N, C-alpha and C positions, 0 to 999 in steps of 0.2 A: 504494500500500500504506500502511495506517495505521502510524504509528510506534509501537513498543512503549513503554509508559509504566510506570515502576517503581511499585510500590505506594505509594499515598498515601491518606490518609483522604478520604472524599467530603464531609466537612464540615471547616471550619476552626475551631480552638479560639477561643472568644470569652470575654469577661469574664462573671462571674456575672450571670445575669439577661438576658443578651443572646443571642438565638438564633444559632446558628452560620451562617455563610455556607456555601453549597454550592460544592464544588470539582468541576466536571465533569471526567471523565477519558476518555470514549470519543472517540477521534479521528474527526473528521468532515472531509469534503472541503472544498476551497476553494470559495467562492461569489463571485458577481459582483453580487448585489443582496440586499436584505432579504427579498424574497419567496421566492427560492430557498432562502435560509438558513432561513426560517420553515417552509417545507414539509419540508425535511430534518429540522429539529428536532422537528416534530410526530411523526415516526416514530422519532426517536432523541433522546429528551429529555435524556440525559446527555452530549450532545455538547460537545466543545471544539474550536476550530480546530486544524487539522493541525499537529502539533509543539508545541502549547502545553500547559502543565502536564506537561512531562516532568521529573519530579523527580530524574532521573539527570543532568540537564544541569548542567555546572559552568562558571562564568564563565571567560573567557580574558583574557589580557593585552590583546587587541584589543577585547574587549567585557567589561569587568570587572563590570558591573552588570546584574543581571537586570532585565527590563522587566515591569512589572505593568500590565495593561490593565484599565480600569474602564469597564464598559458604561453605557448611558444608561437613561432611564425606560422602564418597561414592556418590557424587553428582556432580554438575557442575554449571557454571554460569547461564545457562538457566533453569535447573531444580529448582533451589532455588530462582531465581530472576525474573521469567517471569511475576509476578504480580507487585512487588514493583518497579523493574527497570523502566518500562514504566511510572509509576506514577511520579517518581522523574524527569524523562525527561519532562513529561507534565508540571511539575511545573517550568521548566526553568533551570534545573541543567544539567551540563555535567556529564554523568554517564559512568563508565567503570567497566569492570569485567574480571577476568581471570579464567582459569581452571588450578588450581595448584595441585601438589601432585599426579600426575597420573603415573602409571607404564607404561613402554614402550608398545605401542600398545593398551593401555586400552581405553575403551569408557566411563569410569567413573573416578572421580578424588577425591582428598582428602583422599587417602588410604595409601600413603607411608610416610616414615619418615618425621615428621613435620619439622625437621631441614632443610631439602631441601625446604620445602614449605615456611619457613620463608625467605629464600634467594630469592625464586621466587617472592614472594610478594614485597620484597624490590626493586628488579629490575623493576617490573611492575610499582610501584609508581614513580620511577625515570623516567620511560618512559612517563608516563602520565604527569608529571610536565614539562618535556622537550617539549612535543608536544603541551600542552595547554598554556604554558607560565605562569602557576600559581606558586605560591611559597609554597602553602600547599594544602593538600587534606583533605577531611573527609572520614573516614573509617567506613563501616557498615559490621560487620561480623555476620554470622549465625552459631550457634553451634561451630564446630571446627573452622570455619572462625573467630569467636570471639577470640579464643585462638591464632590462627596464627597471626592475625592482632595485638593483644595486645602484643605478644612477640616481634613482629617487632617494635612496638612503645616503649616498655619499655626496651628492651635489645639490640636492634640493631641500635639505633640512630634514629629511626623513629619519635620520639617526635618532632624533629626540623622540620619535614615535614608534621605534622598532627595537625589539630586544634581540630576537634571533632572525638571521637571514640564512636561507638555505637555497643553494643553487644546484639544481639537478641538470647535468650536461650543460654547464655554464660556459658560454663562449667568452671566457674572461679576457683573453687577449685576442679575440677575434679568430675567425676561421680562414684558412687558405682555400677551402672549397675545391680540393683536388688540384690545386695549382691554378685555378681559374682567376682567383683574386689578384695574385701578383701580375698575371697577364693583363687583366682588365685595368690595373693601375698603370701599366706600362704603355698600353695602346690607347691613344686619345679617342674618346667617344665610346669605348667598349663598355665601361661601367653603366652608361645609359642604356645600352642594349641589354645588359644583365638585369637592370631594373625592370625593363619591360617584360623580360622572360620570367623573372622571379617576382621581386617586389622591391620597393624602396627600402623597406626595413631589412630585407635579407642582405642587400648590398651594404647597408650601413654597419652591419655586424662583422664585416671583413677585417682581417688583420691589417692594421695601419690606417684604417678609415678614421676620419676626424672624430666621430663620436666615441669610438673606442679609445683613441688617444686621450681625449678629454676625460673620459671616465677614469682612466688609470693614472692620470697626471697627479702628482703629489702623494701617491700611494694607493694601493688596492683597497685598503680598509680605512675606516675612521673610528675614533675611540667611542666606546660605549655600546657597540653592537657585537654580538657573537656570530661569526660567519662560519658556514660549513659548505664546502663544495662536495658533490657526489658525482664522480666521473667514471668513465669506462676506458680501458686501454684500447678497446676496439670501436671507439666512437667513429661513426662514418662521416661526420660533418666537421669535426674539430680535430685537426692534426697540426703539430704533434699533440697527443692527448694531454701531455702535462701543461699545455697552455690553458687548460681548464682551471688549474690550481691558482689560488690567491697567494700572493706574497705580501704578508703584512701582519702586524699584531692583531690578535683576536681571531685568526683564521685557522680552521681545521680542514684539511683536505683528505677526503676519503676516496679510495680507488676501489671500485667494485670487485675487481679480480684479486686484490690483496685480501679482501674480506671473505670472498667466496670464489675461489679459483675456477670452479666448474661453471660459473655463470658468465656466459659470453655475450650477454646483452650489450647492444650498441646504443647509439644515440636515440633512434626513433622509438625503441621499445622501453626506454628507461621508466616512463611513467606507468607502464603496464607490467613491469617486472615485480613479482611478489617480494623478492628480497629488497629491492630498492624502496618499495612502499613501506616495508617494515623498518627500513633504515631511516626513512624520513620521519616516521613516527618516533623512533628511538631518539633521533636528534632533537625533536621538539619536546619530548617528554622523557629525558634520560633516566629519571628516577623510577618511573612506573612502567614504561613500555617493555615488553619482553624482548629478549635478544632475537635478532632476525635469524630465520632458519634458511640455511644454504641448500639449494637444490640445483641440479644441472639445467642449464639453458643453452640451447644450440646457437652457434654463431649464425647471425642473419635473421634470428627470430624477430618477427614484427615488420621486417622490411617489405615483404610482398603485400601485407595488409595496408601499409601506408601508401604504396604505389597504387594499389587498386582504389583506395579511398580517394586519392588525389585526382584520379582520372575517371571517376564514375559519376 
């Protein structure tokens, strides 16, 4: 049964000139991979993972901070968090998620100029704090969501409102995208072609791109926030894989295969990998969450589902 959700606006307030983020409210079922989530979302475009965006939820002494989930590129709150979101809700946390960075009329998100997305996330965090009465949130970002959320924390004053930041498959130093990014930077006009083929946000995340340089200028971390990255040695999008790691005070860098050598999950499947889901929960609630259980996962798991979902 879908959980009842109190009234909340389906857009989040944003600064003047910034289009509002979309706040989905229709409760959707748990999913085990991106393709199943995409197929459900096609028929239910306002979906949010089960239990997420319940604005009646109030933090408890055991879980005093709401958790805000920030999806990746060309995705949505439901597509990326239909497995992890409900698990965090089951653990007693208040969990919220937005659809940021969408073009007008788009049915997918995380594609537009990330500077707009930074402002949309900032406004959403303020809304969550106001509605729940909490003083701080924990942020969990996947892929581009890790960059958007860390920029908010490090550069837009978010550190005062955030206790824990968790980046899953975080493009901390940007991606080379199989060598395409250095080529695009070397050939005049080629990055514009990349933007048309992929998206503005995808290109902005490339290694050496201005937003990535700005984000890491002055240090990867800022005081007062506990940072954790969760990365994979076989990440398909971020090479070398150790460019996921943060270099700075307050940072913990977890490598999936160091903790579970038989789990060969790469970039796309990270948010549907059971071990990663348990690791996120353990990071957010280290005193109470059980230790993650390691099970084998084959190399390439989740990639066919992402390809089919993206072309269906």
